[in-house]
MARZAKE-531917 format. One record per residue (C-alpha): residue in three letters; y, z, x negated. Coordinates in steps of 0.02 Angstrom, whole numbers, plus 32768, in hexadecimal, padded with zeros to 4 digits. Layout:
<rs>
res/y/z/x
ala/Y/Z/X
...
</rs>
This chain:
<rs>
res/y/z/x
met/E443/455B/721D
arg/E3F2/4595/72BF
pro/E46E/4534/7324
leu/E449/4482/72C4
asn/E397/44A1/72D8
ser/E39F/44A7/7392
val/E40B/440D/73AA
val/E380/43A5/733D
glu/E301/43F8/739E
ser/E35D/43C4/7446
ser/E36F/4317/7403
arg/E2C4/42F3/73D9
his/E291/4339/747C
ala/E301/42BB/74D7
leu/E2D1/4232/745F
tyr/E20F/4264/7497
asn/E246/4259/7558
val/E296/41B3/7543
phe/E1F4/4168/74E7
leu/E196/41A5/756F
thr/E200/4163/75FD
his/E1E9/40BC/7597
cys/E13B/40B5/758D
gln/E127/40E2/7648
ala/E1A2/4050/7667
phe/E14C/3FD2/7603
lys/E08F/4011/764C
ser/E0E2/3FFC/76FB
gly/E12A/3F56/76DC
ile/E1DB/3F82/7707
ile/E222/3F80/765F
ser/E255/3EC0/767C
his/E2CA/3F08/770A
ile/E378/3EE9/76B1
tyr/E3B0/3F9C/76FB
val/E31F/3FFC/76B1
ala/E31C/3FB3/7620
asn/E3D7/3FCC/75F9
asn/E3BC/4080/7632
ile/E343/40A6/75B5
leu/E3AA/403D/7529
phe/E43F/40B4/7557
arg/E3DC/4159/7546
tyr/E38A/4115/748E
ser/E440/40FD/745B
lys/E46B/41B5/7488
cys/E3F1/4213/742D
tyr/E402/426D/7393
ser/E447/4226/72F1
gly/E46D/4184/7342
asp/E3BD/4137/7336
leu/E3D9/408B/7369
asn/E337/4044/732F
leu/E2CF/4055/73C7
ala/E373/4024/7429
cys/E37F/3F85/73BA
lys/E2C8/3F5D/73D2
leu/E2CD/3F6E/7490
phe/E375/3F0B/7492
asp/E30D/3E81/7434
glu/E281/3E8A/74AF
met/E2E5/3E83/7548
pro/E2CC/3DDD/75B0
his/E365/3DEE/75F9
lys/E407/3E36/75C0
asp/E4B8/3E4A/7607
thr/E558/3E8B/75E6
val/E523/3F42/75F3
thr/E499/3F22/7582
trp/E50E/3EDE/74F5
asn/E58E/3F66/7514
thr/E50F/3FE0/750B
met/E4D5/3FB2/744E
ile/E591/3FA7/7421
thr/E5B1/4052/7468
gly/E516/40A1/740C
tyr/E548/4053/735F
val/E60D/4086/737C
glu/E5E1/4135/73A3
ser/E56F/4142/7310
gly/E5E4/4109/72A1
asn/E5A9/4059/7273
leu/E649/3FE9/729E
gly/E5FA/3F5B/723A
ala/E54E/3F56/72AA
ala/E5BC/3F60/7348
trp/E629/3ED8/7307
glu/E5A0/3E60/72EE
phe/E553/3E92/739E
leu/E600/3E57/73EA
lys/E606/3DB8/7393
ser/E54A/3D95/73B8
met/E57B/3DBB/7469
lys/E5F5/3D36/7473
arg/E591/3CB4/7429
arg/E50B/3CCA/74A6
gly/E57C/3CB6/752F
phe/E59B/3D60/7570
gln/E64E/3D8D/75C0
ala/E698/3E2C/755C
asp/E6E6/3EB0/75E8
gly/E75C/3F3E/75E8
tyr/E6CA/3FB3/75A9
thr/E69D/3F40/7505
phe/E74F/3F4C/74DB
gly/E761/4005/74FC
ser/E6C0/4027/7484
ile/E6EF/3FB7/73F5
leu/E7A6/3FE2/73EE
lys/E760/4091/73E1
gly/E70F/4064/734C
val/E790/3FFE/72FA
ala/E810/4099/7321
his/E79F/411B/72C2
ala/E783/4094/7233
cys/E84D/4070/7238
arg/E813/3FB0/722B
his/E8A9/3F6A/727D
asp/E87F/3EC5/724B
leu/E7F1/3EC3/72B1
gly/E851/3F18/733A
gln/E8C5/3E8B/733C
gln/E838/3E0D/7340
val/E7F7/3E7A/73E7
his/E897/3E6F/740E
ser/E8AB/3DB7/7429
leu/E80E/3D9A/747C
ile/E84D/3E1A/74FA
val/E8DA/3DAE/751B
lys/E866/3D10/7517
ile/E7FB/3D3D/759F
gly/E87F/3D85/75F7
tyr/E85F/3E46/75E8
glu/E90D/3E89/75BB
gln/E939/3ECA/7671
ser/E895/3F2C/7667
val/E8CF/3FE8/765F
tyr/E828/4010/75FD
ala/E832/3F96/757A
gly/E8F2/3FA6/756E
ser/E8E6/405F/7553
ala/E858/4049/74CF
leu/E8C8/3FC2/7483
leu/E966/403B/746D
asp/E8EA/40CA/7442
met/E8BE/405D/73AF
tyr/E964/4029/7364
ala/E99E/40D8/7383
lys/E908/411B/7313
cys/E920/408F/728A
glu/E9D8/40CB/728B
arg/EA1B/4027/72D8
val/EA8C/4084/733F
glu/EAEF/3FEA/7364
asp/EA65/3F80/7388
ala/EA2C/3FFF/740A
tyr/EACD/4013/745B
asp/EACB/3F66/7471
val/EA25/3F5F/74DF
phe/EA65/4005/7530
gln/EB04/3FA2/7575
gly/EA93/3F0F/75AE
met/EA1C/3F7B/7618
pro/EA26/3F63/76D2
val/E9E4/4011/76EB
arg/EA02/40C5/767A
asn/E99A/414C/767A
phe/E9A4/41EA/7640
val/E916/41B2/75AE
ser/E992/4122/7579
trp/EA28/41A4/7561
asn/E9C7/4216/7514
ala/E989/4184/7499
leu/EA30/4146/746D
ile/EA80/4202/7452
asp/E9E2/4222/73E3
gly/EA08/4183/737C
phe/EABE/41AE/7357
ala/EA89/4273/7329
gln/EA1C/422B/72A2
val/EA9E/41BC/724A
gly/EB12/4257/725A
asp/EB8A/4218/72CD
arg/EBBD/42A6/732F
asp/EC51/4261/7381
thr/EBEF/41DD/73E3
ala/EB61/423E/73FB
phe/EBCB/42CC/7460
cys/EC2D/423C/74B7
leu/EB8E/41F4/74FD
leu/EB63/42A2/7541
asp/EC07/42A1/759A
cys/EBF0/41F2/75DB
met/EB31/4224/760B
gln/EB75/42A6/7673
lys/EBFF/4252/76D1
glu/EB8C/41DB/7701
gly/EB1F/425D/7758
val/EA7C/4241/76ED
arg/EA0F/42C8/76D6
val/EA22/432E/7634
glu/E97D/438D/75EE
asp/E93F/43CE/7553
gly/E92E/431D/74F5
thr/E9E9/4309/750A
phe/EA37/43A8/74BD
ala/E9B6/43C4/743E
pro/E9F8/433D/73D1
leu/EAAF/4372/73EA
leu/EA87/4416/73AC
thr/EA4B/43DB/72F1
leu/EAF6/4390/72DC
leu/EB44/443A/72DA
asp/EB2D/4479/722E
gly/EBC9/44D1/71F9
asp/EC3A/4554/7221
lys/ECBF/44DE/7271
phe/EC41/44C0/72F4
tyr/EC2A/4572/732D
lys/EC90/4559/73D9
leu/EC39/44BB/73F3
thr/EB8B/4513/73E0
met/EBB0/458F/7461
gln/EC01/450A/74D5
leu/EB5E/44A2/74D3
his/EAF7/4548/74E5
cys/EB4A/4562/7576
lys/EB2E/44BF/75CB
ile/EA72/44DC/7593
ile/EA72/4580/75F4
lys/EACA/452D/768B
his/EA41/44AD/7692
gly/E9BB/452B/7696
leu/E970/44DC/75EE
glu/E98A/4575/7580
phe/E8C6/4597/757C
tyr/E899/44F9/7540
asn/E849/4510/74A1
ala/E897/4474/7439
leu/E93E/44B7/7479
cys/E924/4572/7455
asn/E8F0/4539/73A4
ala/E97E/44B3/738E
thr/E9FE/4539/73CF
leu/E9C0/45C2/7364
thr/E9DD/4554/72D4
ala/EA80/4511/7300
tyr/EAC8/45D2/730D
ser/EA85/45F2/7256
glu/EACE/4550/7214
cys/EB7F/4587/7259
gly/EB6A/4636/7208
leu/EB39/468E/72A0
leu/EAB0/46EC/727D
glu/EAAF/476F/72F5
asp/EABB/46D4/737C
ala/EA20/4695/7339
lys/E9CF/4737/7350
arg/E9F9/4752/7407
val/E9BB/469C/7431
phe/E91C/46D1/73D9
asp/E90F/477B/742F
gly/E934/4725/74D0
ala/E8A2/46A0/74C3
val/E812/4732/74C4
val/E7B4/46CD/753A
thr/E7C3/461E/74F7
arg/E7BF/4641/7440
asp/E74A/45C3/73E2
leu/E71C/45A7/7315
val/E7BF/454C/730C
thr/E836/45D1/7352
trp/E7EC/4654/72CD
asn/E7FF/45DF/7248
ser/E8B8/45B3/7281
met/E8EC/4676/7293
leu/E899/4683/71D5
val/E8FA/45FF/7189
ala/E998/4649/71DF
tyr/E976/46E2/7185
leu/E95C/468D/70E5
val/E9E5/4623/70E9
his/EA59/46BA/7101
asp/EA0F/4718/707E
lys/E9B1/4792/70EF
asp/E910/4789/7080
glu/E8DC/4834/70BE
asp/E8F1/4816/7179
ala/E88E/476E/7154
phe/E7EB/47BD/7106
asn/E7F7/483E/718D
leu/E7FA/47AC/7218
phe/E75E/475B/71AC
leu/E6FA/47EB/71DB
glu/E736/480C/728C
met/E6FE/4758/72C4
gln/E65A/477B/7294
gly/E65C/4809/72EC
phe/E687/47A0/7392
gly/E5F0/473A/736A
phe/E644/46A8/7309
glu/E5F3/4660/726F
pro/E66B/4631/71E5
asp/E663/456A/71BE
ile/E68E/4523/7121
tyr/E741/450C/7143
thr/E746/45CC/715C
tyr/E6FF/45EB/70BA
thr/E773/4577/705B
cys/E802/45D4/70B1
val/E7DD/4680/708A
ile/E793/4644/6FD7
ser/E83F/45FF/6FA8
ala/E88D/469D/6FCB
cys/E828/470E/6F47
phe/E894/46C9/6EBB
ala/E8E2/4763/6E81
ala/E8A3/47F9/6E18
ala/E8A8/4867/6EB1
his/E833/47FB/6F01
lys/E7BD/47DF/6E85
lys/E73E/483B/6EDA
tyr/E74D/47EA/6F79
gly/E732/473B/6F1C
lys/E687/476F/6ED8
ser/E657/47B6/6F7A
phe/E67F/4710/6FD0
his/E61A/46BB/6F4E
ala/E57C/4721/6F79
leu/E59A/4705/702D
val/E59F/4652/700E
ile/E4ED/464F/6FB7
lys/E4B0/46C1/703F
arg/E4DE/465C/70CE
gly/E49B/45B5/7060
leu/E541/456E/7049
glu/E539/4550/6F8C
glu/E51B/44AC/6F9E
ser/E5A9/447C/7004
val/E61A/4420/6F7F
thr/E6A9/444F/6FE2
val/E684/450C/6FDF
cys/E65A/4504/6F24
asn/E702/44AE/6F07
ala/E756/453B/6F4A
leu/E6FD/45B3/6EF0
ile/E71C/455A/6E42
thr/E7D8/4553/6E6A
met/E7D5/461D/6E92
tyr/E77E/4640/6DEA
leu/E7FA/45E1/6D8D
lys/E884/4620/6DE4
leu/E848/46DE/6DBA
asn/E85C/46D2/6CFD
asn/E815/4691/6C5B
lys/E780/46FC/6C60
ser/E746/46B0/6CFF
met/E746/45FD/6CB0
glu/E68D/4614/6C7D
ala/E660/4640/6D3B
ala/E6BA/45A3/6D79
leu/E656/452E/6CF8
asn/E5B0/4580/6D1F
leu/E5CA/454E/6DD7
phe/E614/44A5/6DBC
his/E57D/448E/6D3F
ser/E503/44CA/6DC0
met/E541/444A/6E59
lys/E4C6/43BA/6E80
ser/E55E/4355/6EB9
lys/E5FF/4353/6E87
asp/E6A1/42FF/6EC0
arg/E73F/42CB/6E88
val/E78A/4378/6EB3
ser/E70D/43D6/6E45
trp/E734/4376/6DB4
asn/E7E5/437F/6DC3
ser/E7E9/443F/6DD7
ile/E781/4473/6D45
leu/E7F1/43DD/6CDC
thr/E884/443F/6D25
gly/E83E/44F0/6CFE
phe/E828/44B0/6C4E
ser/E8E7/446A/6C31
gln/E930/44FF/6C87
met/E8D8/4578/6C29
gly/E8FD/4529/6B82
phe/E844/44EA/6B5B
ser/E8A0/443D/6B44
glu/E80C/4409/6AC8
asp/E797/4415/6B5A
ala/E7FD/43CC/6BC4
leu/E806/432D/6B64
lys/E75A/4320/6B50
leu/E734/4340/6C11
phe/E7AA/42C1/6C2B
gly/E731/424A/6BCB
his/E6A0/427F/6C30
met/E6EC/425B/6CDE
arg/E727/41AC/6CB4
ser/E673/418B/6C99
ser/E62A/41F8/6D35
leu/E6B8/41B8/6DB7
glu/E6D2/4114/6DEC
glu/E790/413C/6DF4
ile/E808/41BC/6DA7
asp/E8A5/41F7/6E13
asp/E943/4239/6E09
tyr/E911/42E7/6DF1
ala/E89F/42CC/6D5C
tyr/E918/4261/6CFA
ser/E9A4/42EE/6D1E
ala/E92A/4379/6CCE
val/E8F3/4308/6C3C
leu/E9AC/42DD/6C0F
arg/E9CE/439E/6C13
ser/E94A/43C7/6B98
cys/E97D/4324/6B34
ser/EA33/437F/6B39
asp/E9F0/4435/6AF9
leu/E998/43DE/6A71
ala/EA37/4373/6A56
ile/E9C6/42D2/6A36
leu/EA2F/4246/6A54
gln/E9B5/41B0/6A27
leu/E927/41E5/6A9D
gly/E9B7/420F/6B2B
gln/E9FC/4167/6B08
gln/E94E/411B/6B2B
ile/E933/418A/6BD6
his/E9ED/413B/6C00
leu/E99D/4087/6BF5
leu/E909/40C4/6C61
thr/E983/410A/6CE9
val/E9EC/405C/6CE8
lys/E941/3FFB/6CEE
thr/E914/405F/6D7E
gly/E9B6/4071/6DD7
phe/E9CD/412E/6DC7
asp/EA5E/4126/6D53
ser/EAD3/411E/6DF0
asn/EA82/41BB/6E3B
asp/EB07/4243/6E2B
phe/EA8D/42C5/6DE2
val/EA49/4260/6D63
ala/EAF6/4216/6D30
ser/EB2F/42CE/6D2F
ser/EAA3/42F2/6CB0
leu/EAC9/4256/6C51
ile/EB7E/428F/6C44
phe/EB43/433B/6C08
met/EAC1/42FA/6B88
tyr/EB47/427F/6B28
ser/EBBF/430F/6B33
lys/EB3D/4387/6AD6
cys/EB18/4309/6A57
gly/EBD2/42F8/6A31
ile/EBF2/4249/6A7C
ile/EC81/426C/6AF9
glu/ECA6/41B7/6B0A
asp/EBF6/4192/6B4B
ala/EC0D/4217/6BC0
trp/ECA6/41D3/6C04
lys/EC4A/4124/6C21
cys/EBC4/415E/6C91
phe/EC45/41C8/6CEB
glu/ECA1/4130/6D02
asp/EC02/40D7/6D42
thr/EBF2/414A/6DD2
thr/EC3E/4140/6E8B
lys/ECA9/41DA/6E69
glu/EC92/4220/6F1C
ser/EC27/42B5/6EEC
ser/EC5F/435B/6E89
ile/EBBE/4343/6E25
thr/EBFB/42CD/6DAD
trp/ECBC/4313/6DB0
asn/EC75/43A9/6D7B
ser/EC09/4379/6CF5
ile/EC9F/430F/6CAA
met/ED07/43AB/6CB2
phe/EC85/4412/6C48
ala/EC6F/438B/6BD3
tyr/ED27/437F/6BA3
ala/ED3F/4442/6BB3
gln/ECC1/4467/6B3C
his/ED00/43DE/6ACC
gly/EDAC/4436/6AC0
gln/EDF6/43CE/6B29
gly/EE1D/443A/6BB4
asp/EEC9/43E9/6BE4
ile/EE55/434E/6C0A
ala/EDE7/43AF/6C82
leu/EE80/43FF/6CD7
asp/EEC2/434A/6CF6
leu/EE20/431D/6D41
phe/EE22/43A2/6DB0
ser/EEC8/4371/6DF1
ile/EE8E/42BE/6E01
met/EE01/430E/6E64
arg/EE61/4362/6ED3
glu/EED3/42D4/6EFE
arg/EE39/4264/6F1F
glu/EE0A/42E9/6F9A
val/ED5E/4303/6F42
lys/ED06/4395/6F95
leu/ED0E/4428/6F13
asp/EC89/4498/6F00
his/EC67/4552/6E96
val/EC36/44E5/6E0A
thr/ECE1/448A/6DFA
phe/ED32/4524/6DE3
val/ECAD/456A/6D57
ala/ECEE/44C4/6CFF
val/ED9E/44E2/6D1B
leu/ED98/458D/6CE2
thr/ED2F/4568/6C47
ala/EDB2/44E6/6C28
cys/EE3C/4570/6C29
ser/EDE1/45DF/6BC5
his/EDC5/455B/6B31
ile/EE73/4530/6B26
gly/EEC1/45E3/6B45
leu/EF0B/45C8/6BF3
val/EEFE/4676/6C18
glu/EF83/466B/6C94
gln/EF4C/45D4/6CEC
gly/EE99/460F/6CF2
arg/EEC9/46B6/6D48
cys/EF27/4657/6DC5
phe/EE89/45E2/6DF1
leu/EE22/4681/6E01
lys/EE99/46CF/6E7C
ser/EEAF/4629/6EE4
met/EDFB/45EF/6EED
ala/EDCC/4654/6F93
ser/EE7B/4645/6FE7
asp/EEB7/4594/6FC7
tyr/EE09/4543/6FAD
gly/ED8E/45B1/7023
ile/ED17/45C5/6F7F
pro/ECFA/467C/6F5D
pro/ECEE/46B0/6EAD
arg/EC28/46B0/6E69
met/EBE4/4717/6DDE
glu/EBFB/4678/6D6E
his/ECB8/466D/6D91
tyr/ECCC/472F/6D56
ala/EC73/470B/6CB5
cys/ECD5/467F/6C9D
ala/ED7F/46E1/6CB5
val/ED34/476A/6C46
asp/ED1D/46E8/6BBF
leu/EDD7/46A7/6BD4
phe/EE22/476A/6BD0
gly/EDA0/477E/6B34
arg/EDD0/46ED/6AD6
ala/EE86/4711/6AEF
gly/EE68/47C8/6AB2
tyr/EE98/4819/6B5E
leu/EE05/4890/6B5A
glu/EE45/490C/6BD7
glu/EE6C/488D/6C4D
ala/EDC1/4839/6C42
lys/ED63/48F8/6C5C
ala/EDE7/490B/6CE5
leu/EDC1/4863/6D41
ile/ECFC/4890/6D38
asp/ED1F/4942/6D8D
ser/ED80/48E4/6E13
met/ECE8/486C/6E41
pro/EC9D/4880/6EE8
phe/EBF4/4889/6EAD
gln/EB9B/48D6/6E0D
pro/EBAF/486B/6D67
asn/EB12/4827/6D30
ala/EAD3/4809/6C83
met/EB26/475C/6C73
val/EBD8/47B2/6C9B
leu/EBB4/4852/6C24
lys/EB79/47D8/6B8D
thr/EC1C/477C/6BA5
leu/EC83/4822/6B97
leu/EC11/484B/6B07
gly/EC2F/47B0/6AAB
ala/ECED/47CE/6AB9
cys/ECE4/487C/6A7E
arg/EC8F/4831/69EC
ala/ED19/47B1/69CF
cys/ED9B/4845/69DE
gly/ED3C/48C1/6980
asn/ED3F/4940/6A07
ile/ECA9/499D/69E2
glu/ECC3/4A30/6A55
leu/ECCE/49B6/6AFD
ala/EC41/4956/6AA8
ala/EBDE/49F8/6AA2
gln/EBF3/4A11/6B4E
val/EBCE/4964/6B8D
ala/EB30/4958/6B1F
ser/EAF8/4A03/6B74
gln/EB05/49A8/6C0D
leu/EAAC/4912/6BD8
leu/EA18/4971/6B8E
glu/E9F7/49AF/6C3C
val/E9F5/4913/6C8D
glu/E99E/48B4/6C04
pro/E944/4929/6B8C
glu/E8E5/48B7/6B3B
glu/E97B/4824/6B15
his/E984/4832/6A59
cys/EA2C/47EB/6A49
thr/EA7B/4887/6A8F
tyr/EA3A/48EB/69FF
val/EA65/4872/697E
ile/EB10/4855/69BB
leu/EB33/491F/69B2
ser/EADC/492C/6912
asn/EB48/48AA/68BB
met/EBE3/48F4/6900
tyr/EBBA/49A6/68C9
gly/EB87/495F/6822
his/EC29/4903/6812
leu/EC85/49A9/6829
lys/EC07/49FE/67AD
arg/EBD2/4A87/6833
trp/EB27/4A7F/67F4
asp/EADB/4B07/684A
asp/EB12/4AAC/68F0
lys/EAC4/4A13/68AD
ala/EA26/4A71/687F
ser/EA17/4AB5/6933
val/EA26/4A0C/6973
thr/E995/49D7/68F2
arg/E928/4A69/6923
leu/E93F/4A46/69DB
met/E902/4995/69D5
arg/E874/49D0/697A
glu/E851/4A4F/69F7
arg/E852/49D7/6A7B
lys/E7F8/494A/6A0A
val/E88D/48DC/6A1C
lys/E88D/485A/699D
lys/E912/47E3/6954
val/E8ED/4725/6983
pro/E93B/46C3/690B
gly/E9C0/463B/6954
trp/E992/4581/692F
ser/E9F6/44F2/6930
trp/E9CA/4438/690F
ile/EA0B/4391/68E8
glu/E9D1/42F5/68F5
val/E9DA/426C/6875
lys/E982/41B6/687B
asn/E917/41EA/6916
lys/E8DD/4282/68B5
val/E914/4333/68E4
his/E91E/43B2/6866
ala/E920/4468/68B3
phe/E973/44F9/6836
lys/E990/45B5/6846
ala/EA01/4631/67EB
glu/E9F4/4630/672C
asp/E960/45B1/673D
arg/E93E/455C/6691
ser/E897/450A/66CF
his/E8DD/445F/66DE
pro/E8B5/43EC/6637
tyr/E963/43B8/663A
ser/E9A7/446C/6643
glu/EA02/447D/6599
asp/EA68/43E5/65B6
val/EA97/4403/6667
tyr/EAD4/44B6/661A
gln/EB3E/4468/659A
ile/EB95/43F0/6609
leu/EBAD/4471/668F
gly/EBFF/44DA/65FD
glu/EC70/4453/65C6
leu/ECA0/443D/668A
met/ECC5/44F4/669B
glu/ED2A/44EE/65F6
glu/ED8D/4463/663C
met/EDA3/44AC/66E5
lys/EDE4/4553/6684
arg/EE5C/44ED/661B
leu/EEAA/449A/66A9
his/EEBC/4554/66F6
tyr/EE31/4548/6784
leu/EDE6/45D3/6741
ala/EE35/4685/671E
ser/EDC7/46C8/6697
ser/ED33/46A9/6625
asp/ECD8/472D/6691
ser/ECE5/46BC/671D
leu/ECA0/4614/66AF
met/EC15/467C/666B
his/EBDA/46C5/6723
asp/EBE1/4620/6766
val/EB86/45DA/66E6
asn/EB04/4656/66E7
his/EAE4/4623/6798
ile/EABC/4579/677A
tyr/E9FE/454D/679A
leu/E98E/44C3/6791
arg/E8DE/4492/67B8
ser/E896/43EF/67E9
asp/E7EB/4423/6845
leu/E81D/43E1/68F2
ser/E81F/431F/6905
tyr/E7FC/42AA/6994
</rs>
């Protein structure tokens, strides 16, 4: 905080000195001289916090004014971020008969560009043409820069073409404009033209171009641009150094990014350190990032809010849990706990750690004096992802009364909770809200709507939601493929995958999870095996843990346990709990107790508190009448204080949710329900859908009803 205090003190001192000068000028009678008054007015406008009250007072008292006087006030308001006041001064200036000049237009256009008000910029453009200033290099450059920053690159190019003289400022503004809209080809073409015309290049020329190099295919172009930067002796400019470092990182060249960083020892600033920190995090070099965080402070650089949010965002793995808490303590120590951005990062970190950290996230959320939309969305998403769906729905209600607008993230999260609870009517109400607010066309919201209708069993409405999308993104395609796969219509899902390829929709790793799920649900073992093998070679998407889990499920459903086990052994990484649970489920389905015991042993090392593993193994031993082994599992649960958590299901009837668990008879109509279910099971048995009366009784005994949850 010391640097900020010093700025405040120096600004107060400057304001005091201007005030003294003003008093002396007034006392000596020279304040009426326009040159002296303009000088004092200018110094008032430059004081800390843009305190223009004194400047305005002096302006009103000045008996004589000229164009410089008006320009000073316009510039002061523009630099203080008050475009509205600057615009009013421009209009008053015209009404009072003062002629605007190049500096007037330069100042006001700077404010227009910062506010992205191209409508006002067009009015200024008309005024420039009207009074004949379109040939002014200063006004023309400001006009070009305004259009470029407002992303009106065609208008900017027209201004550029009409300029009688083009300097490097004009070229740089145009290049920057095309870079902002992502027009890589035009931006680099302008660089070539600029060099052919012999215009001097500088750091502002190359920095925007480097931001366009954000993929593996641009690594050669990044190197070529870096060579040009070195050739012109610009490699030690901070902005270029930072942009080059980031470009190498974005192209996958972390070592080259590190070489740029190491070569900038003398010119490093905080942005340089932050850029290298982000590069490490993007490339999953978390330990290197944490070490760099300590190193930067050793070199005398105090981390800023951006630094803290970056390192905190990396502390979501269990291995980094200790770092997350340490960073939280450091945030409090440095007095940043009131920063909304930092608190949001901490909330997200706690939510990503595990379910037990939910309380810490909530405590932090409730302690925040001010919350933004990200704060609310983070907690809502946390509730939704961790299965606290009822809490998510309640929080969504509070959000609607606390925030002016609900965004796509909130709608996506609450719709996912409706899916988990299979609450169709509430989901339909939220669907209506998304239509009213225009978010139903958003890919993420549409994806959640597809998922919600699918989980509620209405695949037709899921398809209608998909039909209403642009179909340009894989997000909605993946969702509708999942929907059909999970409804047992894997052939439709695979047909959609073929159409997706024909339309050249960009595939991602989620696409192949949906494809493998479809293969698994309809027993296409060979086709699923081919998809898994061809992912990296044909589509450039290396298989992840979730793809192997789908393949294990595919083999397990088909009874190919040995192949499933061999696949896990051949994985390029250690299997996580998801893969092992999938294999354990396959062992249960196939009745392979020996392999199940091995897999359960591994699972209990990874997740010793997970009750499902004990229950599955115990039930398998019981089914085989291996009572001693079953007793051993029960004893182990008791020793580890693991309790079986009953599974709950629910059904919505007439806008009321009825929740139930195994062998539950607490519902007032339970006897009637059991009787009807019994009749249905007998009918199924008669039609040979059930193999034996044992299956009938087993299923009936697992019917459960309770109606203590309603909305």
